C-alpha positions as CSV (number, residue, x, y, z in Angstrom):
1,M,103.5,120.1,2.3
2,A,99.9,119.9,1.9
3,A,100.0,117.4,-1.0
4,P,102.1,114.7,1.1
5,L,99.8,115.0,3.8
6,V,96.7,114.2,1.6
7,L,98.4,111.4,0.2
8,V,99.1,110.0,3.8
9,V,95.5,110.7,4.6
10,L,94.3,108.9,1.4
11,A,96.6,105.9,2.3
12,A,95.4,105.7,5.9
13,V,91.6,105.8,5.1
14,T,92.1,103.2,2.3
15,V,93.8,100.8,4.7
16,R,91.0,101.3,7.4
17,A,88.1,101.1,4.7
18,A,89.8,97.7,3.5
19,L,90.1,96.3,6.9
20,Y,86.5,97.2,7.7
21,R,85.5,95.0,4.7
22,S,87.7,92.2,5.8
23,S,87.2,89.4,8.0
24,L,89.8,90.8,10.2
25,A,87.7,93.4,11.5
26,A,85.6,91.3,13.8
27,F,88.9,89.7,15.3
28,I,90.2,92.8,16.2
29,A,87.2,94.5,17.6
30,E,87.6,91.4,20.2
31,R,91.1,91.9,21.1
32,V,91.7,93.1,24.8
33,E,94.7,95.0,23.8
34,V,92.5,97.3,21.6
35,A,89.2,97.6,23.3
36,S,88.7,97.8,27.2
37,P,85.7,97.4,29.2
38,L,85.7,101.3,29.2
39,N,85.7,102.3,25.3
40,A,85.0,98.7,23.7
41,W,82.1,99.3,20.6
42,K,80.0,96.4,21.7
43,R,79.3,97.9,24.9
44,V,78.7,101.3,23.3
45,V,75.9,99.2,21.2
46,E,74.7,97.7,24.4
47,G,74.1,101.2,25.8
48,L,72.4,102.2,22.9
49,A,70.0,99.3,22.8
50,L,69.1,100.2,26.5
51,L,68.5,103.9,25.8
52,D,66.3,103.0,22.8
53,L,64.2,100.8,25.1
54,G,64.0,103.7,27.5
55,V,66.2,102.3,30.1
56,S,69.2,104.1,31.5
57,P,72.2,103.0,29.8
58,Y,73.7,103.1,33.3
59,S,71.2,101.0,35.0
60,G,73.5,97.5,34.7
61,A,77.3,97.0,34.7
62,I,78.2,96.9,31.0
63,F,78.2,100.5,29.6
64,H,80.9,103.1,30.8
65,E,81.3,105.8,28.2
66,T,80.2,109.3,28.7
67,P,76.5,110.7,27.8
68,L,77.9,112.6,24.9
69,I,79.4,109.7,23.2
70,I,76.3,107.7,23.5
71,Y,74.2,110.5,22.2
72,L,76.6,111.1,19.4
73,F,76.1,107.4,18.1
74,H,72.5,107.6,18.9
75,F,72.3,109.9,15.8
76,L,75.2,108.5,13.9
77,I,75.3,104.9,14.7
78,E,74.9,104.0,10.7
79,Y,77.9,106.0,10.1
80,A,80.0,104.9,12.8
81,E,83.1,103.3,10.6
82,L,83.0,106.9,9.0
83,V,82.9,108.8,12.0
84,F,86.0,106.7,13.4
85,M,87.8,107.4,10.4
86,I,86.9,110.9,10.0
87,T,88.0,111.2,13.8
88,D,91.7,109.8,13.2
89,V,92.1,112.1,10.1
90,L,91.0,115.2,12.3
91,T,93.6,113.9,15.0
92,A,96.3,113.9,12.5
93,V,95.5,117.1,10.8
94,A,95.2,118.8,14.3
95,L,98.7,117.4,15.3
96,Y,100.2,118.4,12.2
97,L,99.3,122.1,12.5
98,A,100.1,121.9,16.2
99,I,103.7,120.7,15.5
100,Q,104.0,123.2,12.7
101,D,103.4,126.0,15.2
102,F,105.5,124.7,17.6
103,N,108.5,124.3,15.2
104,K,108.3,128.2,14.4
105,V,108.3,129.1,18.2
106,V,111.5,126.7,18.9
107,F,113.2,128.2,15.7
108,K,112.6,131.7,17.1
109,K,113.7,130.9,20.7
110,Q,116.8,129.3,19.1
111,K,117.5,132.5,17.4
112,L,117.0,134.6,20.4
113,L,119.2,132.4,22.5
114,I,122.0,132.4,20.0
115,E,121.8,136.4,19.9
116,L,121.9,136.7,23.7
117,D,124.9,134.0,23.7
118,K,123.1,131.9,25.9
119,Y,124.5,128.9,24.0
120,A,128.1,127.5,24.3
121,P,130.0,128.2,21.1
122,D,130.7,124.6,20.1
123,V,127.3,123.4,20.1
124,A,126.1,124.5,16.4
125,E,125.8,120.7,15.5
126,L,123.0,120.5,18.2
127,I,120.9,123.6,16.9
128,Q,117.7,122.5,15.0
129,T,117.8,124.1,11.4
130,P,114.7,125.0,9.5
131,M,115.4,122.3,6.9
132,E,115.6,119.4,9.8
133,M,112.3,120.8,11.2
134,H,110.6,121.2,8.0
135,Y,109.1,117.5,7.3
136,I,108.6,117.0,11.4
137,P,104.6,117.7,11.3
138,L,104.2,115.1,8.2
139,K,106.3,112.6,10.3
140,V,104.0,113.2,13.1
141,A,100.6,112.8,11.1
142,L,102.2,109.5,9.2
143,F,103.3,108.1,12.8
144,Y,99.8,108.5,13.8
145,L,97.6,107.8,10.8
146,L,99.6,104.6,9.7
147,N,100.7,103.1,13.2
148,P,99.2,99.8,13.6
149,Y,98.1,100.8,17.2
150,T,96.0,103.4,15.7
151,V,94.6,101.5,12.6
152,M,93.5,98.6,14.9
153,S,91.9,101.2,17.4
154,C,89.9,102.4,14.5
155,V,88.9,99.1,13.1
156,A,87.7,98.0,16.2
157,K,85.8,101.4,16.8
158,S,87.2,101.8,20.1
159,T,86.1,105.1,21.6
160,C,89.6,105.8,22.3
161,A,90.1,107.3,19.1
162,I,87.8,109.8,20.1
163,N,89.5,110.6,23.2
164,N,92.8,110.8,21.3
165,S,90.9,113.5,18.8
166,V,89.8,115.7,21.8
167,I,93.5,115.6,23.3
168,A,94.8,116.5,19.8
169,F,92.6,119.5,19.5
170,F,93.5,120.5,23.2
171,I,97.2,120.4,22.1
172,L,96.6,122.6,19.0
173,A,94.6,125.2,21.0
174,T,97.3,125.0,23.6
175,I,100.3,125.9,21.0
176,K,98.0,128.4,19.0
177,G,97.9,130.4,22.4
178,S,94.0,130.1,22.5
179,A,93.6,129.9,26.4
180,F,89.6,129.5,26.0
181,L,89.6,126.7,23.5
182,S,92.6,124.9,25.3
183,A,90.4,125.1,28.6
184,V,87.3,123.6,26.8
185,F,89.0,121.1,25.1
186,L,91.0,120.1,28.6
187,A,87.7,120.0,30.0
188,L,86.2,117.6,27.3
189,A,89.2,115.4,27.6
190,T,88.9,115.3,31.4
191,Y,85.3,114.6,31.0
192,Q,85.8,111.6,28.7
193,S,88.5,109.8,30.4
194,L,89.5,111.7,33.9
195,Y,93.4,111.2,33.6
196,P,94.1,114.3,31.1
197,L,93.2,116.6,34.3
198,T,97.2,116.2,34.5
199,L,97.7,118.1,31.2
200,F,96.4,121.1,33.3
201,A,100.0,121.8,34.2
202,P,102.3,121.8,30.8
203,A,99.1,123.7,29.1
204,L,99.3,126.4,31.6
205,L,103.2,126.7,31.7
206,Y,103.1,126.9,27.9
207,L,100.4,129.6,28.0
208,L,102.2,131.7,30.4
209,Q,105.5,131.5,28.3
210,R,103.4,132.9,25.2
211,Q,102.1,135.7,27.4
212,F,105.4,136.4,28.5
213,I,104.6,135.8,32.2
214,P,107.3,135.0,34.9
215,I,106.8,131.7,36.3
216,K,107.3,133.0,39.8
217,L,105.1,132.3,42.9
218,K,105.6,136.0,43.8
219,S,104.2,137.4,40.7
220,K,100.8,138.6,40.8
221,S,100.4,138.2,36.9
222,F,101.5,134.4,37.5
223,W,98.6,134.0,39.6
224,L,95.9,136.1,37.9
225,Y,96.5,134.2,34.8
226,T,96.4,130.7,36.5
227,M,93.3,131.6,38.2
228,Q,92.0,132.9,34.9
229,Y,92.8,129.7,33.1
230,A,91.6,127.4,35.9
231,S,88.3,129.1,36.0
232,L,87.8,128.9,32.2
233,Y,88.5,125.2,32.6
234,L,86.5,124.4,35.6
235,C,83.5,126.3,34.1
236,S,83.6,124.5,30.7
237,L,83.7,121.1,32.8
238,V,80.8,121.9,34.9
239,V,78.8,123.1,31.8
240,I,79.6,119.6,30.3
241,I,78.8,118.0,33.0
242,C,75.5,119.7,33.4
243,L,74.8,119.2,29.8
244,S,75.0,115.3,30.5
245,F,72.6,115.5,33.3
246,F,69.9,117.4,31.2
247,L,70.5,114.4,28.4
248,L,69.8,111.7,31.0
249,N,68.1,113.6,33.5
250,S,70.1,111.5,36.0
251,W,73.5,111.6,37.5
252,D,73.8,107.9,37.1
253,F,76.8,108.4,34.7
254,I,79.2,109.6,37.4
255,P,79.6,106.8,39.7
256,S,79.3,104.7,36.2
257,V,82.1,106.3,34.2
258,Y,84.5,107.9,37.0
259,G,83.6,105.6,39.8
260,F,84.3,102.8,37.4
261,I,87.7,104.5,36.1
262,L,88.9,104.9,39.9
263,S,87.7,101.8,41.5
264,V,88.8,99.3,38.7
265,P,85.9,96.7,39.5
266,D,86.3,95.0,35.9
267,L,89.3,92.8,36.1
268,T,89.1,91.9,32.3
269,P,92.9,91.4,30.8
270,N,94.1,94.5,29.2
271,I,97.8,96.0,28.6
272,G,97.7,97.7,31.8
273,L,99.1,97.0,35.2
274,F,95.8,96.7,37.4
275,W,93.8,93.6,36.4
276,Y,96.2,90.8,37.6
277,F,97.3,92.3,40.6
278,F,93.8,92.9,42.0
279,A,92.6,89.4,40.4
280,E,95.1,87.7,43.1
281,M,94.8,90.5,45.8
282,F,92.7,89.9,49.3
283,E,89.5,92.1,48.9
284,H,90.2,93.9,52.3
285,F,93.6,95.4,50.7
286,S,92.2,96.4,47.8
287,L,91.1,100.0,48.3
288,F,94.7,101.1,49.6
289,F,96.5,99.4,46.7
290,V,94.0,101.0,44.2
291,C,94.6,104.3,45.5
292,V,98.6,103.4,45.5
293,F,98.2,102.6,41.7
294,Q,95.9,105.3,40.8
295,I,98.2,108.0,42.3
296,N,100.9,107.0,39.9
297,V,99.2,109.1,37.2
298,F,99.2,112.2,39.3
299,F,102.4,111.8,41.4
300,Y,104.9,112.8,38.9
301,T,102.8,115.8,37.5
302,I,104.6,118.6,40.1
303,P,108.2,117.3,40.2
304,L,108.0,117.3,36.1
305,A,106.4,120.6,36.0
306,I,109.4,122.0,38.4
307,K,112.0,120.2,36.1
308,L,110.4,121.0,32.6
309,K,108.9,124.2,33.3
310,E,110.8,125.7,30.6
311,H,109.7,123.0,28.2
312,P,105.9,122.4,28.5
313,V,105.6,120.7,25.1
314,F,108.0,118.1,26.2
315,F,106.5,117.8,29.4
316,M,103.1,117.2,27.8
317,F,104.7,114.3,25.8
318,V,105.9,112.5,29.0
319,Q,102.7,113.1,30.9
320,L,100.7,111.6,27.9
321,A,103.0,108.8,28.1
322,I,102.6,108.4,31.8
323,I,98.8,108.2,31.4
324,S,98.9,105.5,28.9
325,I,101.3,103.2,31.1
326,F,99.4,104.0,34.5
327,K,95.6,104.6,33.7
328,S,93.4,102.0,35.0
329,Y,92.2,100.5,31.5
330,P,94.8,101.4,28.7
331,T,94.7,100.3,25.1
332,V,97.2,100.4,22.5
333,G,95.3,103.4,21.0
334,D,96.6,105.3,24.2
335,V,100.0,104.3,23.5
336,A,99.7,105.3,19.7
337,L,99.1,109.1,20.7
338,Y,102.4,109.8,22.5
339,I,104.4,107.6,20.0
340,A,103.2,110.1,17.3
341,F,105.3,112.7,18.9
342,L,108.6,110.9,18.8
343,P,109.6,112.6,15.4
344,V,109.4,116.0,17.1
345,W,112.3,114.8,19.2
346,S,114.3,113.4,16.6
347,H,117.3,115.7,17.5
348,L,117.6,113.7,20.6
349,Y,118.4,110.4,18.8
350,R,122.2,110.9,19.0
351,F,121.7,110.8,23.1
352,L,119.4,107.9,23.2
353,R,121.3,105.0,24.7
354,N,118.9,102.1,24.2
355,I,116.5,103.0,21.7
356,F,117.1,100.1,19.3
357,I,116.6,97.4,22.2
358,L,113.4,99.0,23.6
359,S,111.9,99.2,20.1
360,C,112.5,95.7,19.7
361,V,111.1,95.0,23.0
362,L,107.8,96.9,22.1
363,I,107.4,95.2,18.8
364,F,108.3,91.7,19.9
365,C,105.7,92.4,22.7
366,S,102.8,93.4,20.4
367,F,103.3,90.2,18.4
368,L,103.3,88.0,21.6
369,F,100.1,89.7,23.2
370,P,97.7,87.6,20.9
371,V,100.1,84.4,20.7
372,L,100.1,84.3,24.8
373,W,96.5,85.0,24.8
374,H,95.8,82.1,22.6
375,L,97.9,79.7,24.7
376,W,96.0,81.1,27.8
377,I,92.5,81.0,26.6
378,Y,92.1,78.6,23.6
379,A,95.0,76.1,23.9
380,G,94.9,75.9,27.6
381,S,98.6,75.1,27.7
382,A,99.5,78.5,29.7
383,N,97.9,80.6,32.4
384,S,97.3,84.2,33.4
385,N,100.9,84.7,34.2
386,F,102.1,84.3,30.8
387,Y,100.0,87.1,29.5
388,Y,100.7,89.2,32.4
389,A,104.3,88.7,31.8
390,I,104.2,90.0,28.5
391,T,102.2,93.0,29.7
392,L,104.7,93.9,32.5
393,T,107.3,93.6,30.0
394,F,105.5,95.8,27.4
395,N,105.1,98.5,30.2
396,I,108.6,98.0,31.5
397,G,109.7,98.8,27.7
398,Q,107.5,102.0,27.6
399,I,108.9,103.3,30.9
400,L,112.4,102.8,30.0
401,L,111.7,104.5,26.5
402,I,110.1,107.7,28.1
403,S,113.0,107.6,30.6
404,D,115.8,107.4,27.7
405,Y,114.2,110.4,26.1
406,F,114.0,112.4,29.4
407,Y,117.7,111.7,29.8
408,A,118.5,112.6,26.3
409,F,116.3,115.7,26.6
410,L,118.2,116.9,29.8
411,R,121.7,116.0,28.5
412,R,121.1,118.0,25.3
413,E,120.0,120.8,27.1
414,Y,123.0,120.7,29.5
415,Y,125.5,120.5,26.2
416,L,123.8,123.7,24.8
417,T,124.5,125.5,27.9
418,H,127.9,124.1,29.0
419,G,129.4,123.0,25.8
420,L,129.9,119.7,24.1
421,H,133.4,119.4,25.3
422,L,133.4,119.5,28.9
423,T,136.6,119.7,30.8
424,R,137.6,119.2,34.6
425,Q,139.4,122.3,36.4
426,D,143.1,120.3,35.5
427,G,142.2,120.4,32.0
428,T,141.3,116.9,31.4
429,E,138.2,115.7,29.7
430,A,135.1,115.3,31.9
431,M,132.4,112.9,31.7
432,L,128.6,114.0,32.4
433,V,126.5,112.0,34.7
434,L,123.0,112.9,35.3
435,K,121.5,111.9,38.5
């Protein structure tokens, strides 16, 4: 498996290197779908210029990245292209290794449940075999490295690529069962973009399962392990934030980074749901609706944790999708991260209802983004409503896609327990309806 992965990496690096040397690089870097006010490379360059002049990069309203990012590129600015290519490769390798380990866990769990007669006798065709699972890690790496969304983020030098890499290493550490590294990388991810805080729940559930600790509110071992993991996470986050303070000798980065993410003051168009809504809203209503919009990312965590407590990796996948849809400044790089996990759920394809239509919607929207932007900004034959309409369609497509996978996952789990051929009490065929 190592040789195919090397070939995929070489192909991905070649594509990126060719695009860096082409005239498309400048065009891609300016696309609002690829770079947001939070992670655009030109803003990092502005911050570096201020830092070199001895001025705080947070003194204006331009730079909103974290201090660790600006100091990273303060030393590696000449090798920025190489840094982003290596970051993408590391992300893909981390995902590859994580899914490799996850597949082993799935296979062992299936074998144990079959031995305990937890599965219905007629569901052999739903059981994943080692042969089916063999190429899934490679497909995940392929889906990430050669995804046009990922390629464009790398070529635009969007710092979203670094966020994705941190999250990928967090997932790897969690699946490997390292509570310390999982907490450290989750703290780094939270420090970078705040929203990965919601990944605490699926990580904790997975680690509890690896330790064979029952997920019961009355269990002392459950609360002890939860407190240990939460303490590791909070201590790591405090250390990283204090390190940022010592680098800058100022707390200016907190309102400039986290205040910017939460209050959404910059209404530059992007693929998210915030910008148009708040551009049209009366100022005195904005605080209330900002809170309503922001709570969407966090609102679904508890119900999903209850429903998917036995399946924390699928929970993590759904939560990553929710973050990419409902965060305040999303880019296509965020979408690329959860799309990379789709091969992991290839066994759900038979239960998906609208996968072809939704795939077409997302692809056509991706092509229409630059078209409607050109009509609005350059040709003057359209307005912001056109661009926001395609943004809404794109996000609705994502929501329906994740809902379809969620439905398919629950349906398969039900069939595994109750059998494929459901019958009523009178012996007639029954229809499964999930509510």
